[in-house]
N, C-alpha and C positions, 0 to 999 in steps of 0.2 A: 850843686844845682846850677845849671846853665842860666846866666843872666840874659833874659831876652830883651831887656831895655837898656842895659848898661847904666851908666851914671846919669841921673836926671837932676834937674834943679827947677822943679815946678813950684810956683807960688800957690799952694793949695789954700792957705789961709786968706789970701787976697780974693779968692773966689767964694768965700764962705757965705756971703750975703745972697748970691745967686743960688747956691746950694740950699740955703735955708728956705728960700721961696719955693723951690722945687720940692723939698722935703715937706714943707707945710701943706702943699697940695696933696701929696701922697697920704700924709697923716689925716687930713680932712676927709679924704675918701675912705680911709680905714675906720675913722670914727663913725662916719655915715653907715658903713657896712655893719659895725657893731650895733648901732641903734636899730637898724633894720633886722638884724638877726634876733635881737632882744624882743622886737615886736612880732617876730615870726613872718616878716614880709620878705625876707631874703630866700634864696634858693637853698633850702635846708634839706639834708639827706634824711633818710629814714631814722637814723639815730636821734635826730633832734626834732623832726616833724612828726614822727610816728608813722606806723604802717605795718606791713606784713613781710616776714621772711620765711621762705619755704625752701627746704633742701630736698632735692629729688635724686634718686639713684636709678640708673638705667642698666639694662643688660648689655647695651652697646653704646658707645659714646655719641653725644650730640654736640656739635660745635657751637660755640657762643654765638656766632653770627646767625646760624640756623635757628637757635632758640629765640634770639632777639626778633628775627623776622616773623616767627610764629606768634609771638606776643603782640607785635605791632599789628599784624593782620586781624587780631582779635581785640583790638582797642585797649591794649595794655602797654602802650609805648612809654619809654622812659624808665623802664624797670632796670635795676642794677643786676647784672648777671656775672657770677664768678664760677669759673670752670675748674673742677678737680680732675685733670686729665687721667691720671693713673687709676682713679677709682670710679670713673664714669659717673661723676656727680655734678649737679648744678645747684648753685645757691642763688635763688631769685628773690630780690628785695624790691617791694613795691611801696612807694610812699602813700601816705593816707590821702593826699590830695588827688591821687590818680585812681583811687579805689572806686568800686561800684557797689551797688546795694548788697549783692550776695557776698558771702565770705570769699575773700580774695584767695585764700589757700585752695578752696574748692575750685574756684575759677581757673587758677593756674594749672591744677591737676587735670581739669577737663580739657583745657587747651592743648596740653601736651599729649593727652590721650587721643584727641581728635587729629592733631597735626602729625603725630608719629605713632600710628597704630601698630607698626611693626616692632616697636620698642617696648619692652616690659618695664614699667616704672614702679618705684616704691617711694612713698613719702617717709623720709627719715626724720624730719623735724619740721615743725611749723610754729612760728612765734609771732604774736601780736605785740607791737610796741605802741603804747598809748601816748597821748600828748603829755600826760603827767611825767612819764619816764623821760620823754624827750626834753622837757623843761629841766628836769633834774640833771640830765647829761649836759645841758648847756651850762648850768651853774657849776658843775664839776669841772668842765673844761676851762671855764673862766678862772676858777680857783687854782687849777693846775698851772695856768699861765702866770697868774699873780705870784704864786709861790716861787716859780722859777725866776721871776724878776727880783724878788726879795733875796733869793739865794745869790743872784748875780751881784747885787749891791754889797752884800756881806762879804763875798769872796774877794771882789776887787778892792773893797775898802780895807780888808785885812792885808791884801798883798801890796797895795799901793797906798792910797788914802781915800777919804770919803768922796771927794769930788771926782776922782777917777771912777769910783763905783757908780755914782749917779750918772756920769757921762756914758758909761758902758750900758747901764740899764735903760737910759733914754734912747740910746742908739738901737738897742735890741728891740725895745718897744716900737720904735719907728719902723724897724724891719718887718715885724709881725703885722703892724697896722697897714703898711704899704702892700704886702702880699694879700692881706685880707681885702683891702680896698680894690686891688686888681681883680681878685676873684669875683667880687661883687659886680664890678663893671662888666666883666666877661660873662656874668650870669653862670658862673661855675657853682656846682653843688658843694655846700659846706658839710663835710662829714667828719666823723671821728678820725678818719685817716688823714684828712687835711689838718686837723688839730695836731695830730702826731707830727706831721711835716712841719708845722709852725714851731713846735717845741724843739724839734731837731734843728730847725733853722736858728732858734735862739742860741743853742749850743755852738753852732758853727760861727755865728756872728760874734759871740763872746770870744771864741778862740782867736778869730782874726783881729778883734779889737785889742786883745791882750798883747799880741805880737807887736802891734803899733805902739801901744802904751809902754811896753818894755823898752823899746828903742828910745822913745821920748824921755823916759826916766833916766836911762843911761846918759843921754845928752844933757839932761838937766844937771847931772853931777859934774860934768867936765867942761860944759860950754855955757855956763849960766850968764856970762857977760854978753852973749849974742842977742839976748832978748827972747821972750817966750815964743812969739810967732816964728822967728827964724829957727829956734830950736825944734819946734813942732814940724815945720816944713822940712828941715833936714832929716828928722826922724822918719817921716813918711816917705821921703825920697829914698832913704837908705833901705827901707824894707819893701818898696814898691814892686820891685821885680819878684821878690818872694811871694808877695800877696797875690799878684796877678797870675803867676805860675800855679800857685796852689788852687786858686779859684778856677782857672782853666782846666786843671786836672779833674776837678769835681764836675765841671760843666761837660767835659768829654764823656763822663759816665751818665750824666742825667739826660743829655740830649737824646741818645738812643732809647733810653727808658721812656721818655716822653713821647717820642715819635712811634716807637714800635713795641712798647711794653704792654699794650693791651689796655682796655678801658679801666680795669681795676686799678692799675698802677699809674694811669695817665695823670689824674689830678694830683696825686701824691708827688710824683716826680716833677710835675709842672710847678707846684708850690715850692719845692726845694730849688728848682732851677731859678725861678724868679727871686727866691730868697737869697741864694748865693750871690747873684748879681747885685741885689739891693744891699746885702750885707757887706760886700766889698766896698761899695760906694759909701755906706754909712760909717765904716771904720775911718775913712779918710775925711769925709765932708760933714759928718754929724758928731761923732764921738770926740774927735780931736779938736774941732773949733769950740766945743763946749768948754774945754779947759781954758780957752782964751777969754770967753765972755763970762766966766764964773764970777759972781759978785765978790769983790774984795781981793781979787784974784791974782794978778800977775806977779806982783812983788813977793807975796807970801809963798806962792808955788816955787818961784826961783830960789827963795831962801831955803825952803825945805829940800829942793833938789840938791 
């Protein structure tokens, strides 16, 4: 792999206090977002807030922008629309907060019948998602995230040692909270697809952190006289080029998806894009410094190395 940075000698550990302040702000926003989500005060998707999903099939295709404009003209703005191009189908999802007194499914069918009288339509499915189901999905999503963190700690603890596992789990939790906080600030809708992106992000962040930890562990074995901060700095600098190249490769895929992937993929790819950037940062400025500030710390780690 071509090294785009060459040999670097950056004092990352010397900048850890600044990084911790920045990370603290991001984590605080993430915690605020979680509290608001739990209260139902955030911008929740139909999966969590409840609402109606209607799947329509037409004899001729209707573009997503045409369908969205038709719904907006009839006071159903903000509906999620997914197009199945090869089958001439549309999946329309309307949150409970935007519904009106009459049944939303009937309203949607009436709108398309009025706006596209030359298209024959068929209702293939209609589903109502109540607030109880939405609350259960919130709980399940939280449990899934917590289980993933527990798995991270166990995996890293078995491969390295316990403090490495905790550092990796804290770093991953930091990444998830940072992206969640950013979505809350931007008033982006939190859906199951976004939760999927957060779990995907957890896996990416873990992989990136393991690469850095591997090099630190190797240096602990052969350069223990250098001091822990120096060893960690050297390890990060040695894999910095690889880390940045890997992240840029992923970013090159996610940027087109975010800009031109359509409304359905936009939030998913945006969450991954922000997560890759934050995950690269946290592997260097969150996970690694935690090894330095671990209580009882430096001498014991050097001895084990």
